[in-house]
DRENMISE-972342 format. One record per residue (C-alpha): z, y, x; residue in three letters. Coordinates in pm, whole numbers, padded with zeros to 5 digits, always signed. Each point is the difference from the previous one (the first is absolute). Layout:
REM DRENMISE-972342
ZYXALA/...
***
This chain:
REM DRENMISE-972342
-07397+08746+08834MET/+00353-00011+00148ASN/+00004-00221+00307THR/+00301-00117+00199LEU/-00072-00125+00353LEU/+00279-00191+00173ILE/-00014-00092+00368THR/+00148-00343+00059LEU/+00283+00008+00256PRO/-00024-00188+00328LEU/+00284-00221+00119THR/+00061+00222+00303ASP/+00023+00325-00200ASP/+00327+00192+00047PRO/+00084-00046-00370ASP/-00224-00260-00169PRO/+00175+00062-00332SER/-00160+00346-00027ARG/-00371+00010-00073LEU/-00237+00290+00057GLU/-00185+00105-00314TYR/-00262+00248-00118VAL/-00044+00106-00364LEU/-00320+00167-00118SER/-00126+00118-00338ASP/-00371-00003+00077ASP/-00031-00212+00315GLY/-00088+00305+00208ARG/+00309+00220+00025ALA/+00348-00116+00095VAL/+00250+00072-00276GLU/+00306-00160+00163ALA/+00075-00191+00321GLN/+00289-00133+00196GLY/+00201-00318+00049SER/+00214-00174-00258ALA/+00157-00333-00083ASN/-00129-00221-00279LEU/+00235+00142-00262ASP/-00114+00355+00075GLU/-00367-00104+00001LEU/+00030-00136-00354GLN/+00034+00357-00126LYS/-00333+00090+00159HIS/-00171-00321-00113SER/+00083+00088-00361ALA/-00233+00301+00036GLN/-00282-00195+00171ALA/-00289-00181-00165HIS/-00084-00183+00323THR/+00221-00132+00280VAL/-00168-00070+00334ILE/+00171-00169+00293ALA/-00108+00103+00351ILE/+00023-00246+00288VAL/+00078+00189+00324PRO/-00259-00018+00273GLY/+00246-00164+00244ARG/+00040-00294-00239ALA/-00372-00085-00003LEU/-00244-00145+00246SER/-00376+00005-00054TRP/-00251-00270+00080HIS/-00372-00039-00062GLN/-00130-00346-00087VAL/-00314-00169-00130HIS/+00087-00199-00310MET/-00189-00327-00058PRO/-00253-00012-00280ALA/+00152-00047-00343GLY/+00352+00111+00088THR/-00036+00355-00137LEU/-00118-00094-00350SER/+00241+00034-00290GLN/-00057-00275-00255GLY/+00193-00131-00296MET/+00245-00195+00215PHE/+00139+00292+00200GLN/+00314-00189+00098GLY/-00199-00255+00194GLN/-00217+00276+00150GLN/+00309+00190+00120VAL/+00136-00313+00171GLN/-00336-00055+00162ARG/-00022+00360+00123GLN/+00349-00015+00145ARG/-00073-00326+00182ALA/-00318+00150+00147VAL/+00179+00318+00111LEU/+00284-00194+00161GLU/-00254-00194+00203GLY/-00201+00307+00102LEU/+00301+00214+00098LEU/+00227-00263+00149GLU/-00074+00105+00359ASP/+00023+00374-00076GLN/+00344+00004-00164LEU/+00331+00006+00183LEU/+00183-00173-00285ASP/-00083-00314-00192GLU/-00286+00060-00247PRO/+00200-00172-00275ALA/+00255+00284+00019GLN/-00260+00273-00039MET/-00162+00164-00301HIS/-00376+00060+00001PHE/-00199+00259-00195ALA/-00380+00025+00002LEU/-00184+00331-00004GLN/-00124+00132-00336PRO/-00329-00151-00117GLN/-00071-00218+00304PRO/-00357-00121+00040ARG/-00111-00340+00114ALA/-00166-00010+00339GLY/+00164+00324+00119GLN/+00319+00058+00202PRO/+00308+00026-00220VAL/+00315+00196+00081TRP/+00329-00181-00058VAL/+00338+00171-00015GLY/+00292-00216+00116VAL/+00374+00051-00039CYS/+00316-00212-00033HIS/-00009-00165-00342ARG/+00378-00032-00039ALA/+00056+00370+00079TRP/-00271+00113-00244LEU/+00119-00239-00273GLN/+00361+00116+00037THR/-00098+00368-00009SER/-00215-00041-00311LEU/+00263-00213-00176ASP/+00259+00274+00059ALA/-00227+00255-00169LEU/-00074-00233-00292ARG/+00367-00078-00057LYS/+00065+00374-00014ALA/-00265+00037-00273GLY/-00266+00153+00228MET/-00262-00272+00020SER/-00285+00137+00219PRO/-00343+00012-00154HIS/-00153-00012+00347ARG/+00109-00062+00357VAL/-00200+00212+00244VAL/+00001+00033+00381PRO/+00105+00321+00170GLU/-00318-00024+00212TRP/-00296-00234-00004SER/-00296-00041+00237PRO/-00270+00036-00265ASP/+00098+00345-00126LEU/-00297+00230-00078PRO/+00065+00187+00323TYR/-00021-00309+00225ALA/-00219+00060+00309PRO/-00354-00121+00035SER/-00128-00136+00336PRO/-00343+00163-00051VAL/-00060+00339+00161LYS/-00140+00243-00254ARG/+00082+00330-00165ARG/+00277-00050-00255THR/+00351+00103-00101VAL/+00300-00037+00231SER/+00358+00015-00117ARG/+00333+00006+00176LEU/+00339-00065-00157TRP/+00344+00066+00139VAL/+00259-00130-00243ARG/-00164+00167-00293GLY/-00181-00077-00320THR/-00291+00237-00041ARG/-00281-00038+00245TRP/-00234+00277+00111ALA/-00363-00038+00100GLU/-00188+00118+00310THR/-00361-00078+00089MET/-00090-00151+00334THR/-00329-00133+00136SER/+00161-00190+00288GLU/+00192-00268-00187PHE/-00038-00173-00335ALA/+00375+00009-00049SER/+00130+00016-00351GLN/+00328-00061+00179SER/+00365+00067-00064ALA/+00290+00076+00232LEU/+00366+00038-00097TRP/+00287+00131+00208LEU/+00318-00143-00150LEU/+00350+00128+00050GLY/+00285+00049+00044PRO/-00021+00260+00273GLN/+00199-00207+00247ASP/-00219-00310-00048ALA/-00356+00102-00092PRO/-00291-00243+00003HIS/-00366+00005-00086LEU/-00162-00219-00264VAL/-00372-00038-00061TRP/-00230-00243-00173ALA/-00335-00120+00128ASP/-00228-00303-00011ALA/+00262-00200+00192HIS/+00290+00063-00234GLY/+00298+00237-00020VAL/+00140+00118+00335HIS/+00338+00154+00086GLN/+00061+00178+00328LEU/+00347+00133+00100PRO/+00016+00344+00162LEU/+00269+00173+00204PRO/+00192+00275-00174SER/-00080+00251+00275THR/-00209+00302-00089SER/-00219+00006+00308GLY/-00361+00108-00021THR/-00250-00278-00069GLY/+00046-00368-00074LEU/+00205-00185+00260PRO/-00101-00334+00147GLU/-00047-00269-00112PRO/-00063+00160-00343ALA/-00293+00202+00131ALA/-00181-00314+00117SER/+00083-00207-00309LEU/-00091+00258-00266LEU/-00377+00020-00068PRO/-00122+00326+00150ALA/-00208+00106-00301HIS/+00311+00000-00222LEU/+00179+00261+00210ALA/-00312+00206+00066ALA/-00180+00014-00333HIS/+00243-00068-00283ALA/+00208+00251-00190GLU/+00369-00011+00070LEU/+00262-00035-00274ILE/+00370-00027+00077ALA/+00332-00030-00173GLU/+00232+00299+00032PRO/+00225-00184+00249ALA/-00283-00070+00245VAL/-00232+00296-00064ALA/+00087+00175+00328ARG/-00025-00324+00192LEU/-00346-00063-00148ALA/-00111+00348+00107GLN/+00129-00058+00351ALA/-00159-00345+00031LEU/-00342+00088-00141PHE/-00022+00368+00092GLY/-00074+00129-00350ARG/+00175+00084-00322ASP/+00078-00279-00244ALA/+00002+00015-00378GLU/+00353-00073-00118VAL/+00058-00254-00275GLN/+00301-00202-00108THR/+00050-00376+00009SER/+00038-00001-00378ALA/-00356+00131-00037GLN/-00128-00274+00230ARG/+00184-00270-00196ARG/-00131+00142-00326LEU/-00355-00058+00122MET/+00073-00372+00029ALA/-00035-00032-00379ARG/-00375+00065+00032HIS/-00066-00309+00209THR/-00161-00302-00166GLU/+00226-00239+00190TRP/+00255-00207-00188ASP/+00212-00219+00226LEU/+00153-00189-00297ALA/-00241-00291+00030GLN/+00009-00378-00001MET/+00351-00124-00083ASP/+00127+00360-00044LEU/-00271+00103-00244ALA/+00135+00105-00341ARG/-00333+00069-00171GLN/-00369+00006+00084SER/-00129+00296+00207PRO/-00250+00079-00274LEU/+00276+00034-00259TRP/+00204+00218+00238SER/-00302+00226+00051ARG/-00068+00019-00374VAL/+00366+00080-00072ARG/+00015+00275+00261GLU/-00326+00151-00126THR/+00132-00005-00356ALA/+00322+00172+00107LEU/-00197+00267+00184GLN/-00213+00065-00307LEU/+00313+00018-00215TRP/+00224+00224+00210SER/-00179+00149+00304ALA/-00020+00383-00025PRO/-00365+00016+00106HIS/-00089-00224-00296TRP/+00178+00232-00246ARG/-00323+00172-00120PRO/-00156-00341-00067ALA/+00309-00110-00193ARG/-00008+00320-00207TRP/-00370-00054-00069ALA/+00059-00362-00102ALA/+00291+00106-00223GLY/-00213+00269-00162ALA/-00278-00252-00059LEU/+00241-00246-00162VAL/+00152+00277-00212ALA/-00348+00111-00112ALA/-00084-00357-00097GLN/+00324-00033-00199LEU/-00061+00330-00176VAL/-00358-00107-00075GLY/+00115-00332-00142LEU/+00257+00173-00220ASN/-00262+00246-00127VAL/-00242-00284-00070TYR/+00272-00197-00183ALA/+00087+00308-00205TRP/-00365+00051-00096GLN/-00040-00368-00093ALA/+00315+00015-00210GLN/-00127+00313-00174ALA/-00335-00169-00078GLN/+00179-00306-00135LEU/+00222+00216-00222SER/-00308+00182-00129THR/-00173-00329-00085GLN/+00309-00132-00177ARG/+00029+00320-00200ALA/-00368-00028-00097ALA/+00050-00357-00122ILE/+00305+00103-00205ARG/-00191+00291-00149ASN/-00290-00232-00091THR/+00238-00242-00172LEU/+00187+00263-00200THR/-00315+00191-00095SER/-00186-00315-00109THR/+00293-00161-00173PHE/+00229+00277-00129PRO/+00233-00257-00154GLN/+00115-00095+00352VAL/+00288+00234+00074THR/+00178-00179+00284VAL/-00212-00091+00304VAL/+00137-00279+00218VAL/-00307-00193+00123ASP/-00308+00201-00101PRO/-00258-00271+00078LEU/+00186-00276-00185LEU/+00076+00227-00296GLN/-00364+00110-00021MET/-00116-00364+00015GLN/+00233-00093-00286ARG/-00109+00300-00205ALA/-00369-00088+00047VAL/+00078-00361-00092GLY/+00169+00115-00316GLY/-00304+00207-00099LEU/-00232-00291+00076ARG/+00213-00234-00209GLN/+00010+00246-00287ALA/-00379+00032+00005SER/-00058-00375+00033GLY/-00177+00029+00336THR/+00051-00288+00242ALA/+00136+00071+00346SER/-00069-00172+00332GLU/+00317-00202-00052ARG/-00116-00153-00329ASP/-00142-00351-00028LEU/-00336+00099-00150GLU/-00059+00256+00275THR/+00065-00256+00274MET/-00212-00267-00169LEU/-00286+00243-00050SER/+00012+00107+00363ALA/+00014-00362+00123TRP/-00287-00103-00226GLY/-00221+00280+00127ALA/+00084-00068+00365ALA/-00039-00380-00032ALA/-00335+00037-00175THR/-00128+00235+00270ALA/+00094-00247+00274THR/-00115-00313-00184GLY/+00351-00138-00061GLY/+00111-00218-00289SER/+00271+00048-00258GLY/+00358-00113+00067PRO/+00133-00331-00127SER/+00342+00151-00077ALA/+00163+00341+00000LEU/+00351+00140-00014GLU/+00087+00358-00084TYR/+00316+00177+00096LEU/+00065+00372-00054PRO/-00224+00170+00253GLY/-00129-00327+00154GLU/-00273-00253-00087LEU/-00008-00346+00164ARG/-00330-00195-00012LEU/-00045-00360+00111SER/-00312-00219+00029GLY/-00232+00291+00075THR/-00173-00186+00283GLY/-00034+00332+00185LEU/-00103-00055+00363ALA/+00158+00216+00275PRO/-00325+00188+00064GLU/-00026+00070-00374ALA/+00353+00137-00001GLN/-00106+00258+00256GLU/-00272+00119-00239ARG/+00225-00007-00308VAL/+00285+00204+00153ALA/-00197+00332+00029PRO/-00123-00037-00362LEU/+00356-00042-00125LEU/+00125+00286+00220ALA/-00250+00228-00176ALA/+00192-00077-00323ARG/+00340+00067+00165SER/+00082-00371+00033LEU/+00100-00194+00309SER/-00083-00365+00075LEU/+00209-00253+00191ARG/-00011-00380+00016THR/+00262-00275+00023ASP/-00185-00326+00069GLY/-00254-00039-00283ASP/+00192+00253-00211LEU/-00151+00351-00039VAL/+00247+00279-00087ILE/-00107+00339-00139LEU/+00235+00299-00022SER/-00035+00379-00026PRO/-00032+00180+00328ARG/+00305+00206+00088PRO/
***
């Protein structure tokens, strides 16, 4: 599934009109990367099934709150619930924000649970709205808005000491695992560039932290970074660095670092469950977004290609089977029709042109019956005889009046009760006659 990830520009960027982007075919490998303006990005968006906007880490602040009971439920009236959530968040975070809460945008963590701490991402609402509107006007409406980093990533540290996996990141995307029995630290550490202004970023139970570093290449971490960075991160996690700061990472931590690019790190942001487009910026429900992305992955992701081929083969087999079955049914029907025509022409050789075999055979039999003087089920005497026998068997009386039309006998004044009609109908059906009533009128006619 082709994915285009666009990093939203900050107001203090050297050139806010140029946006960093990453294009990937399968969500794992980087196909193209760089920076481009909106017009140039439209060419890449035409190849992408999904557009994801990335909010830079410097634009977000993270806060952990306890939401009151009932504020996390999503009912039918989501508009009222969104207003209620925003009012609650403004009250809870008023003392923690530097700007007015009314100017900020709030996003709750994925699948928050009542009674447990909830992470909230906060950024300037006007900046985010303007950035997203610019993408939409350019025909690149984001399907999701994800953070560059978040505190609840799978590699967030645990405060419990036990044997587990420890990870260290330095401006990279792929994490490596090392086992340690000293710290329960599924932790992450990034060293961000450029080379003349590096800084560390890590996420833990207290949020996302950024720590500037000097650009010198001295051995070991300088103060105050050494005292501020948790010791177990530097001692037990694997080191990953961008090419620009790989040597600096080796000098600071005393070991080699795995080199990865910033594009690979930004590509990994698509795997997060976060979607910052919430509340008044929400375009569609998170469930629908998840369903849509899953459907696109099934449709175009390379690793789902065998399943798509198997599904296509199954559908093709079903279509072939249906066509074979239809051909066999058509052949059986043609055989039956040919048998009926042969029966008609062999029984009545005078019939040379066959149009409707059943009707022609019925007329031919009627002609023979008429020639021999034998009554048919459509004749008056046949219907009267059948009615007399059935009425006698059920204890009915004779009709007070009758009317005969070709193929139909109408009897009135029979005094036949409804329960008696149920007993008469099978007796008449045995003589190929059907019974129906219209008020006190009984109507007999040949069965079709």
